[in-house]
N, C-alpha and C positions, 0 to 999 in steps of 0.2 A: 367684566369691568367696562365702565364707560370708556369710549375711545374718543380721540381727538376728532372734532367736528360734530359730535353729538350734542344734543341739548341736555344741559344739566337738569335733573329732576327738581321740582319745587319741594321745599321742605320747611318745617318750622320746628325749632328746638329751643329749650331754655338755655340762656347764657349763664356765665358765672355769677350774675346778679339775680338770676331767676326770671329775667325778662325774656319774652319770646322773640326770637329772631327768625325772619323768613329770608330765603335766598332772594325772593322778589323785591325785598326792601332795597336791594342794591342795583336791580336791573335798570339799565339806562344811565346809571350814575357812576358806578365803579366796577373795575375788574375785581375778581375775587381770587385769592390764593387760599384754597381750601385744603388743609392737611389733616388727614386721618392719622391718629397715632394710638399706640396700644394703651398706655397708662400714665397717669400723673405720677411724678416723683420717682420714676425709674431713670437710670443713667442715660440711656439712649434717647428717651423722650424728653428729658430735661435738656440734653445737648441740642436736640432739634428745636425745641421751643425757644431756647436762648439764642439760637442762630437766627430764627425769625425775629426775635426781639431786637437783636443787635443790628439787623438790617431794616427794621420797621420803617424808619424815616425814608429809606430808599424806596420801599414799597408805596408809601403814601405819596411820595414825589412822582412815582410812576402811575398814579391814579388808581391804586389798588387797596383793597382791604384784606387783611390776613385773618383767617378764621381757622381755629383748631377744633377738631372733633374727636372725642373718645367716649367710651362707655362710662367713664367716671361720673359721679353725681355732681350737682351744682356746688355743694359744699367743698368737695375735693378740688374742683376747678377754682373756686374762690381762693382757697389756701395756696394752691399751686401758683396761681396768677400773682398773688400778693408776695409770696416768698421770692419769686424770680422776677418780679416787677415787669410782668408781661403787659404790653400796651394794647394787645389785640384781644379779640373775642374768643372765648372758649365755649363750646357748646356741648351739652350732655346728651349723648345718644344711648340712653339706657335701653337695653333690649336690642340695639343694633339695627333698627329699621332703616335709618338713613345710610348706614354703612352698606346694607344690603341693596338699597336703591342704586347706589353708586357702583355696586359690584366689588367692593373691597373684601378680599378674602381674609379669613382669620389666620393668625400666626400661632405658633407654639401649640400644635395639636388642637386648635380651635378654642384655646383658652383666652387669647387676647386678640383685639382688633389688629388688623394689618396696618402697615405704614405706607400710605399712598398720598401724593399731593396732586391736586387738580388746579390748573390755572383756567379760570372761567372768564370769558370776556363780558363786556357790558350788555351784550345781547343774550347772555345766558348759555353760550356755546362753550364746550370744552376746547381750549386752545392747546393745552399740553398736559401730559400725565407722566408723573414720576413714581415709579414703584421700586423701592429699595429697602432691603432688610439690613443692610450693613452700613451705608454711609448716611448716618442720621443727620448730619449738619449740611450735607450737600443739597438737600431739597431747596433750601432758601436761595442759594446762588443760582441754581438751575431755574427756579421759578422767576427770579428777578431777570434773568437773561431772556426768558420767554416773554416777559412783559415789554422788554425793550425791543 
């Protein structure tokens, strides 16, 4: 897994609207809170996403953009985002290439993407990494603390 101080790898993925988003789109402009999560509409993932939603204004005030990544498709992300009124970007990593680039391990016998959050600074360096399988909502508060 990527470690603090390492450069985050460049990537390009479709968002919940089908538009391509690159990590470099934010370089020099915003810090990024990039959270990998297993699956849309599951209990833990919904709690995590809603935790980021509820703190979204704090993240933008801190000069950061929040981005969630799972292997769900664009349509699932669009429905998940609409149902829970998520104000941030959700990216579809079908096949798990970006998950692998970041070194995120699978959970549940390799069936689901792991749950890891990376705080990436404006220069593209990993500032903080949170890897937790149990505290779904704690990633947002830890990420916010890392930005401050």
